[in-house]
N, C-alpha and C positions, 0 to 999 in steps of 0.2 A: 135487814133483808137484802140480799144481793142476788143479782141475776148473772148467770154465765152467758156471755155473748161473745161473738167474734168481732175482733177489732177490724177496722177497714183494711188492714194489711193481711188479715187471715189468721193471726195468732190468737189463741184463746186468751181472754182477759177478763178479770173481774171488773164489773162496772156497777156503780151504785145508782139506782133509780134513773135510768135513761128517760129522757123526755122525747116523745114522738108526737109530731103534729102533721096532719094531712089535710090538704084542701085542694079544691079544683079552682083553676084560674082561667078566665076567658081570654087566654092569649097563648100563642105557640111557645113550646119550650125554649126556642132560640130567644124569644123576647124576654121571658121570665128569667132565664139564665143570666142575661145581661144585667139584671137588677142586683145580682150578687157580685159582679165583676167590674162594673163601671161606677166610679165614685159619685158622679153626678146623678146617676139613677138610684144608687143605694140611698143617698140622702133624701130622696123623694119619699121613701117609706120608713127608713130608720136611720136617724143620725143627723147631727148638725155638721159633721165633717167625716170624711173617709179617705184613707190612703190604702189603695188596693193595687197589688201587682199580681194578677191572677195567673201564676205559674208555680209549679212545685218549688217551694223554698221562698216564694214571694211574700211580701208583707200583706197582712190583712189587719188593718187597724181602723176601728170605727168608734166614734163618740156618739152613742145612741141618742142621748138626750141633752148633751151639754154639761153633764154632771159627773160622768165616769167614762173612762176610755177602755174599750176592749182591745186587747192586743193578742194577735194570733199570726199564723202563718198558713199559707195555702199549701196543702199536702198533695192533693190530686185535683186536676182540672181536666174534665172530659166534656167539652161543649157539644151539644147542649144537654147532655144526659146526666152528668153527676159532677158534684164539686164537694171536696172535703177540706176543712180548715180547722186548725186548732183555735181555741177560744179561752180567754181568761181576762182578768181585770188588772190594770196597771196599779190600782190602789187596792188595799186589802178589802175585799168584798166577798163575803160568803165563802171564805176559804177556797177561792178559785183564782190562783195566780195566773199570770200570762201563760198562754199556750198549754194549760193543764188539762183542758177538756177537748173533745172532738165534736165537730158538727158535720154531719153528712147530709147533703141535699140531693135528692133524686128527682129528676124531671121526666115524667112519662107522658108522651103524647096521647091524648084522648080526643074523641070526636069534638067535644066542645072546648078544647084548648089543652091545658096541662094539668095533670095530677101531680102535685108536689108533695113529697114526703120528706120532712126534716126530722132527723134523729140527733139529739144532743146526748153524747155519752161521756162517761168518766166523771159524772157529777157526784159530789158528796151529798149525803142525805140532807144536810142543812142548806144546800144551795138549790135543790131540785124545785121547790115551790117558786122560788124567785125566778129561775130561768124559765120554768113553765109559764108563769105569768107574763114574762117578757115576750116569749114567742107568741102567746095568745093575744098579746096586744099588737105586736108588729106584723105578724104574717097576714092578718086581714087587711092591713094597710097596703102590704105588697100586692095582694089580690086586687085591690081597688086600682092602684096606680098602673100595674101591668095590664089590667083589663081596660084601661083607658079612662078611668074615673079619677077625680081629684080626691085623695083621701082626707083633705083638709089639714089644718094645723094639728100637729101632734100634741095632745094635751099633756104628755109626759115631759115635754120641754119645761114645764112648770114643775119644779122639784116638789112642791107641796102637793100638787095634784097627783104626781106619780107615787109619792109616799102614801097618800090616802088610799089610792087604788091597791097598793101592795098590802097595806094594813087590812083593807077590806077583804083581800084574798087570803088573809090569815098568815101573812108573812111577818114574823117577829123582827123587830129592829127598825121598823119604819113608823 
């Protein structure tokens, strides 16, 4: 099953199983936006290390849990409203090579802070569940830290704990 969607550049494109995640964060869009562009802030909610150059063509490289590295490129940066970057894995992981998928994050101001909408496109069917589980794990951590709370230690830094959670979510191969 495929969905016809518009690519961030406006050209029609076939995308397989896009993942969309929305949440409200008790912080202003300017604050939340920085957690996608500042390496020190990024690693407070996702990652053991990050190399970020938030400008079109700039590097977007994050090691989410110390076990695999995401490699992408910033495509659009419109502070504090929208950010788009490519996403893929440096090692063979769910048929998602570096820069092969797109992540778009929209930050909308609301009375109580920010409404965040993340859409991950161009995912192959075999990688959709894996990426959905990842965003469902990491985005609540972002909400906590951007809202001023300590999200605590990331349990997915333990490869065995991450693999168990992924198996429990019905993701084969873990």
